[in-house]
N, C-alpha and C positions, 0 to 999 in steps of 0.2 A: 525436715521442716519445709513447709510450703513457702513459696515466694508470692508476694502481693504487690500490685501497683496501687498506690494511694495518691490522691490529690484532694485539695481542699474543696469541700462542697459536693463531693461525689462518694458513692459507696466504693469500698475496696474492690479491686479487680484481681481475681486469682490468675496466676500463671500456671497452666496445666501442662505437664511434660508432654512434648510431642505435638501440641496444638499451637499453631501460629496465631499471632495477634497483629492486626493492622491498626495503626493509630492515625487518625486524621479527622477532618471535619466532614468527610463524606458519610452519608447515612449507612452505606454498606460496610463501613469499617467495624471491626469487632469492638474497638474502643473509640466511639465517635464523640468528639468534643468540638463544639463550635468555637472558633476563634478566627478572626480575620488574618492572623499571622500563621495559621496552619494551612498546609496544602490539603487537597482532598484526601490523598493518601500520603501521609507525611513520613511515617516510619513503620517498620515491621519488626516484630520480635519472632525469630525462628529458633528452632532447637537444633543444636549441633552437639552430638555426643552427650546428650542429657544436660546440656547447658544452654540457657537462653542467650541469644545474641541479638543485639539491636542493630538494625540496618537503616541507613538513611535512604529513602526512596526518591532521590534526586529532588528533594524539597527545596523551596526557594529560601527559607530562613534557616535551614540546617538543623542538625541534631547536636546537642551538647550533653556531656556527662561531666558534672562539675562545671569547670570553666573551660574545658577543652572541647573543641568541635571534633566530632567523630563521624566517620562514614560507616564504621563497623566496630562494635564494642561488646565484649563478653560481660553480661550483667551479673552483678552479685549484690548481696544484701548490703544496704547502706548507700548504694549509688543514688545520685540525684540527677534525673533526666530533665532537660529543658528543651521543649519544642515550641519555638515562637515565644509566646508569653505564658506558656503552660509549664508548670513544675510538677513532676511526677517522682515520687519516692519509691524505691524498691525496698520492701520490708520482708523480713523472714519471720514467719509466725505460724503456729499450728492453727490458730483461730484468726478470723478476720481482724486486722489491726483496729484497735479502739474498743474491742470487746474484752471484758474481764475474763481471766482464765477460770476454769471450772473449780468451784469451791471457794473462790475468793469472796471476800466480804463485799456487800453492796456498796459500802462506804469507801472501799479501798481505792485510792487514786489510780487512774490508768496512765501508765507511762507514755510520754510522747515518743513514738517510734520514728518520727519523721525528722531527720536532721535538717537543719537550715543550710541554705546555700549562702556562703559568706562571700560577697563580691570582693574582688581584688583590683588593684590598679591596672593589671594586665588582662582583665576579663574582656573577652570579645563581646562587642555590642551586637544586639539583634536589630536588624534594620526592618523597616516597614517595606511592603511590596513596592511602594512608589520609589523609595530610596534605592532598593535593589534594582529596580527597572532602570533608573538613571545610571547606576554603576555598571550594569552588565550590557545594556543595549546602547545607551547614548554615548558610550565610550568609543563607538565605532568611528574610525577616522576615514571619512569618505574622501577627503581631498588628497591624502597621502596615497590611497589606493588608486585614485584617478591619475595622479601625476605619474605614478609608476607605470600604469598602462599606456599613457600617452608617450612616455619615453621608450617603452618597449616597442611600440609600433612606429616609432620615429615620426611622431606627429606634433612635436613641440613647436616647430616653426609654423605649421599650419594653424595651430591653436593661437599663436601669438599674432597672426596676421590681423590688423585692425579691421579689415573688411568683414570679418566674422561678426563684428558688432553692428553691422548695417541693418537696415529695415528688412532685408532678406539676404539669402546666401547665394544669389545668382552670380554675382561677380566673384565671390570667394570660390564657388564651384568651378567657374571657368579657369581660375588660376591653379586649382589644386586637384581637380578631377573627382570622379564619382567614388573611387575607392576610399579616399579620405572622408568624403561626405558620409558614406555608409558606416565607416568606423566611428566617426564622432556621433552619429545617430545611435549606434549600438551602445556607446558609452554614456549616452544621455547628456553629452556636452551641448548638442543642438537637438531641437525637437520641433515637429509640427505643433502648433498650439492645441493643447488639450487632446492630442491624439486624433485630430480631425483628418479627414481625407479618405478617399476610396482605397480599397485594398491594393489595387494595381495602378499606382501613380508612377509616372516617369520620374527620372532623376531631376529633370528640370522643374517639374511640378513640385516635387518635394523641396527643392532648393528655394523655390518661390514662396513656399509656405513656412519654411523652418526659421527658427530664431535661436539665438544663443539663450540657453537656460540659466537659471540662477546658479546652478552648480558649475556651469561653464564659465560664468562671470568670475566666480571665486577661483576656479582653476586658472583662468588667465592671469588673475592677480598674482597667484602663487608662481606661475611660470615667468612672470615679468619681474619677480623679485620682491613683490609686496607681501606684507603680512596679511594672512587670510584667516579669519575666525568665522566659523559657521556652525550653527546647531543643525546639522544635516537631518537628524531624525525628527526634530520638531517641524522643520520645513516640509519634509516628506509626509509626515503624518497629517499635517494640515491639508495638503493637497489631496491625499487619499481620502480624507474625510469628506471631500466634495463629491466623491464617487459613490455610485449606487452599490458598489461592492464593499464599502467600508465595514458594515456590520457582518455581511457574509464572510469576509476575510477574517474578521476577529473570531467568529465561531469556528471557522476552519482551523485556524491556528490553535485554538484552545482544545480542539479535538486531539491534538498531539501532545497534550500535557497530562500526566507527567511521564510519558513514555520515553522513547529514545530521542526526543527532540525532533528537529525538522529535516533530518537526513533523508527521509523518504520523499520529500516534496520536490517537485519540479514543475515547470509551466504546464505540462500535459496533465499531471495529476491535479493541479490546482484548477485548471479549466474544467476537467471532468467532474470534480467534486462540487464546484460552484454550479455547474449546469444540472447535475443530478440531485443535489441535496440542498446546498446552502443558498443558492440564488435561482432555484427552479422556477420561480414565478416571473423571472426576467425573460423577456423575449430573446430569441437567439441572436437577432441582429443587435439588440441592446447589449447583450453579454459580450458580443464581439467588439463593440465600441468601447466598453469598459476595459476589456482585456488589452485593447490597443492603447488605451489611456495609461494602463500600468506599464506597458512597454515603453511608452513615451516618457514616463517618469523614471525609467531605469530600474523598475522592480524586476523586470526580466531583462536579459542581455543576450546578445548573439554570441555564439561560439567564435573562437578566434579566427577561424578560417571561413566564416560565413560572410555573405554580402547582402545584397538587396533582398534575396529570397528569405532571409531571416527577419528583415525589418517588416516585410509584409507576408507573414506566414499564412499558408493555406490551412495548415493544421497546427494546433498548439502542442501536439504531442510528438512532433518530429524532434530530431536531435540537434536542430540548429539553434535552439533556445535553451537557456539555463536560468535558474533562479540566481539573480545577481546578489553580491554581498549586501548591498543596501536593501534589497528585497528580503533577504534572510533576516537582517537586523530588524526590519519593520515587523515581520511576522513573529520574530522572537519576542518583541515588545508586546504584541497582542497575546502571545502564549503565556507570558508571565503576569499579565494584568489580572487583577481581581475582577470578578463579575460585578456588573453594576446592579 
């Protein structure tokens, strides 16, 4: 007996032994169905030892058989697959489900071969992309990460110094030195305004321009024993939105969906892809300013042993810079978002 995939409002889809089937909203999928809750390539049915197996393709809203979320499931007749808001029934039949068998009377009723999915109190809920984005990305705890780094580099006292809240950091730098200044710059606790300044500024010039950042203010409160609440991603996304790289960064991040995630990305690759593909119309000096702005926002960060040379990089593809956790969280949000 042949197996069929059936859904309301669509013709039955045959499962042919040995032929893989990709399901999603992308036009190149063998079973292409539009739904805002489906990923472009949401799931794939492959054959193992003459048996069809359903695989989740790292989809945002997941794959369910019955009420159970699955990453891999051997399909059999009677299974009910749920992908986002789409229900698919697996039916065993010689003929396409819904057609009468040969020789049957025209008036004979056609049995309903599609079992209903009965919700239970324990049924897992399917979330919208916006909800999933908040759960997976906005859960990033910036302040805890920052405070751990500050203590690791023994900079808690320097960060508590009230002179860091002054109109500039000249007096603070004279008290604590350049190494502490570069470290707090690399962590995004202090920053030149909007990433302004020449590439080769002296430490004194940097100190005269730099200010305590919003994340630095929240960190100081935490270090001083105050309660600190901050929607880090909302603040960062708002500031990046002011950049000419906002839309190019979104396109770049989405190019890595639904593959292996953002593991391949680093500042060098980001700079190269922006210059060559996504922001190719931006002049080179303009791209440099925007990349500096991302560095000032803490999207990029210096390696632990790097100093001033990382804060003013001659090349973005050297090994002194890395994609910071907050930068990864920002791009992950762009990667998960639905297209506008």
